[in-house]
C-alpha positions as CSV (number, residue, x, y, z in Angstrom):
1,M,20.7,33.4,34.8
2,I,21.6,29.7,34.6
3,R,18.5,27.5,34.8
4,V,19.0,24.1,36.6
5,V,17.0,20.9,37.0
6,V,17.8,18.6,39.9
7,V,17.3,14.8,39.5
8,D,17.8,12.5,42.5
9,D,15.6,9.7,44.0
10,Q,16.4,10.8,47.6
11,G,14.3,13.7,48.7
12,L,16.8,15.0,51.3
13,V,19.6,15.0,48.7
14,R,17.4,16.9,46.2
15,A,16.5,19.4,48.9
16,G,20.2,19.9,49.8
17,L,21.2,20.5,46.2
18,V,18.4,23.0,45.7
19,S,19.3,24.8,48.9
20,I,22.9,25.2,47.7
21,L,21.9,26.4,44.3
22,A,19.4,28.9,45.8
23,T,22.2,30.8,47.5
24,Q,23.6,31.9,44.2
25,P,22.1,34.9,42.4
26,D,23.0,33.6,38.9
27,L,21.4,30.2,39.4
28,E,17.7,29.2,39.3
29,V,16.2,25.8,40.0
30,V,13.4,25.4,37.4
31,G,12.4,21.8,38.3
32,E,13.0,18.6,40.3
33,A,12.5,15.0,39.5
34,A,12.8,11.8,41.6
35,D,14.0,9.5,38.7
36,G,15.0,9.4,35.1
37,A,11.5,8.7,33.9
38,E,10.3,11.9,35.4
39,A,13.4,13.8,34.4
40,V,13.2,13.2,30.6
41,P,9.8,15.0,30.0
42,L,10.6,17.7,32.7
43,V,13.9,18.6,30.9
44,R,12.3,18.7,27.5
45,E,9.5,21.0,28.8
46,S,11.5,23.3,31.0
47,D,14.6,23.6,28.7
48,P,17.2,24.2,31.4
49,D,20.8,25.1,30.9
50,V,22.1,22.4,33.3
51,V,20.8,19.2,34.7
52,L,22.2,17.7,37.9
53,M,21.6,14.0,37.4
54,D,22.0,11.2,39.9
55,V,23.5,8.1,38.4
56,R,21.9,5.3,40.4
57,M,18.1,5.6,40.5
58,P,15.3,3.0,40.4
59,G,13.6,2.4,37.1
60,V,15.2,4.7,34.5
61,D,18.7,5.5,35.9
62,G,20.8,8.6,35.2
63,I,22.8,7.1,32.4
64,E,19.7,6.0,30.5
65,A,18.0,9.3,31.1
66,T,21.1,11.2,29.8
67,A,21.1,9.1,26.6
68,R,17.4,9.9,26.1
69,L,18.1,13.6,26.4
70,A,20.9,13.5,23.9
71,E,19.0,15.8,21.5
72,C,18.4,18.4,24.2
73,R,20.7,21.4,24.7
74,A,20.9,21.0,28.4
75,A,24.4,20.2,29.8
76,I,24.2,17.2,32.2
77,V,26.4,16.8,35.2
78,M,26.3,13.4,36.8
79,L,26.3,13.1,40.6
80,T,27.1,9.8,42.4
81,T,28.5,8.4,45.6
82,F,30.5,5.9,43.5
83,D,33.4,6.4,41.2
84,L,33.3,2.9,39.5
85,D,34.7,2.7,36.0
86,E,31.5,1.6,34.3
87,Y,29.6,4.6,35.6
88,V,32.2,7.1,34.5
89,Y,32.7,5.7,31.0
90,A,29.0,5.0,30.4
91,A,28.0,8.5,31.5
92,M,30.5,10.2,29.3
93,R,29.5,8.0,26.3
94,A,25.8,8.9,27.0
95,G,26.7,12.6,26.7
96,A,27.3,13.8,30.2
97,R,29.2,17.1,30.4
98,G,30.6,16.5,33.9
99,F,30.9,14.0,36.6
100,L,31.2,14.7,40.3
101,L,31.1,12.7,43.5
102,K,28.3,13.7,45.9
103,D,30.8,14.3,48.7
104,A,32.3,17.2,46.8
105,P,32.2,20.5,48.6
106,P,29.4,23.0,47.6
107,E,31.9,25.3,45.8
108,A,32.9,22.4,43.6
109,L,29.3,21.7,42.7
110,L,28.6,25.3,41.9
111,A,31.8,25.4,39.8
112,A,30.6,22.3,37.9
113,V,27.2,23.9,37.1
114,R,28.8,27.1,35.8
115,A,31.4,25.2,33.8
116,A,28.8,23.0,32.2
117,A,26.7,26.0,31.3
118,R,29.8,27.5,29.6
119,G,30.2,24.4,27.6
120,D,33.3,23.1,29.4
121,A,33.8,19.4,30.4
122,L,34.4,19.0,34.1
123,L,35.6,15.9,35.9
124,A,36.5,15.4,39.5
125,P,40.2,14.3,40.0
126,E,39.0,10.9,41.2
127,I,36.9,10.5,38.0
128,T,39.7,11.7,35.7
129,R,41.9,9.0,37.1
130,R,39.3,6.4,36.5
131,L,38.6,7.5,33.0
132,V,42.3,7.5,32.1
133,E,42.8,4.1,33.6
134,E,40.0,2.8,31.2
135,F,42.3,3.7,28.3
136,V,45.6,2.5,29.7
137,R,44.7,-1.0,28.4
138,R,44.1,0.3,24.9
139,P,46.8,0.1,22.1
140,A,49.2,2.9,21.9
141,P,48.6,5.5,19.1
142,G,50.0,4.5,15.8
143,S,51.3,6.6,12.9
144,T,48.1,6.2,10.8
145,R,45.2,8.5,11.5
146,P,42.1,6.5,12.6
147,E,39.3,6.4,10.1
148,R,37.0,8.3,12.4
149,L,39.3,11.3,12.2
150,Q,39.8,11.3,8.4
151,P,37.4,14.3,7.9
152,L,39.7,16.5,10.0
153,T,42.5,18.7,8.7
154,D,46.0,18.2,10.3
155,R,45.4,21.4,12.4
156,E,42.0,20.2,13.5
157,C,43.4,16.9,14.5
158,E,46.1,18.7,16.5
159,V,43.5,20.8,18.3
160,L,41.4,17.7,19.1
161,G,44.5,16.2,20.7
162,E,45.0,19.2,22.9
163,I,41.3,19.1,23.9
164,G,41.9,15.5,24.9
165,R,44.8,16.6,27.1
166,G,42.4,19.0,28.9
167,L,43.6,22.3,27.5
168,S,41.2,25.3,27.3
169,N,41.0,27.3,24.1
170,T,43.3,30.0,25.6
171,E,45.9,27.3,26.5
172,I,45.6,25.7,23.0
173,A,46.1,29.1,21.4
174,S,49.2,29.8,23.4
175,K,50.7,26.3,22.7
176,L,50.0,26.3,19.0
177,F,50.8,30.0,18.5
178,L,47.3,30.8,17.2
179,S,44.7,33.4,18.1
180,E,42.0,32.3,20.5
181,A,39.3,33.1,17.8
182,T,41.1,30.8,15.4
183,V,41.2,28.0,18.0
184,K,37.5,28.5,18.6
185,T,36.8,28.1,14.9
186,H,38.9,24.9,14.8
187,V,37.1,23.5,17.8
188,T,33.6,24.2,16.3
189,R,34.5,22.7,13.0
190,T,36.0,19.6,14.7
191,L,32.9,19.0,16.7
192,T,30.7,19.5,13.7
193,K,32.7,17.2,11.4
194,L,32.9,14.4,14.0
195,R,29.2,14.9,15.0
196,L,30.2,15.4,18.7
197,R,27.9,17.2,21.1
198,D,30.6,18.9,23.2
199,R,34.2,18.9,24.4
200,A,33.4,16.1,26.8
201,Q,32.7,13.7,23.9
202,A,35.7,15.1,22.1
203,V,37.9,14.1,25.1
204,V,36.5,10.5,25.0
205,L,37.1,10.3,21.2
206,A,40.7,11.6,21.5
207,Y,41.4,8.7,23.9
208,E,39.4,6.1,22.0
209,S,41.1,6.9,18.7
210,G,44.5,6.7,20.3
211,L,45.2,10.4,19.5
212,V,46.1,11.0,23.1
213,R,48.1,8.6,25.3
214,P,46.9,8.1,28.9
215,G,49.0,10.2,31.2
216,E,50.0,12.9,28.6
217,S,49.9,16.4,29.8
């Protein structure tokens, strides 16, 4: 059972999200909050697997609440009616696992919750485009490995690049001619060495460090 907390300052929106989640036998809503200030203690106490977090809320917004919950195990999926660059990048930097627009169909929302619970990063196509555009203005990757990546072996650095390109462990294993178990080990060691919480933060770092060029596939 995937335990979910819903955070949104609009009561009707919260009710709608809860109704969608309630139709699924593998999902359980364990709490609701009207803003980030309420969400932080609620998440810490209820220990959910996934938090659906609105970005724009009065007082403590979703990005600030996400940052305050960085030490919690819950995967946070940001929900918003906007796809502005500053929200996307700030949310990812704060530790959000996924980012979806509120007009996404119910099946996309449910897929996002399940993906987040599995530990996958999930971005709507519109959000992916915005995030990539953020890095288009950055310098192209050079031949020297960035200082932040120095702790990694060559293979781990290679795996990080493939994570940045959006590949799953199965796809990375196929591309690099490795077993999936070996790739999983490399991913775990990479996240540990770089002190990254999850694959979403790994994607951001891969672009920030210039390891991946915007538009690569």
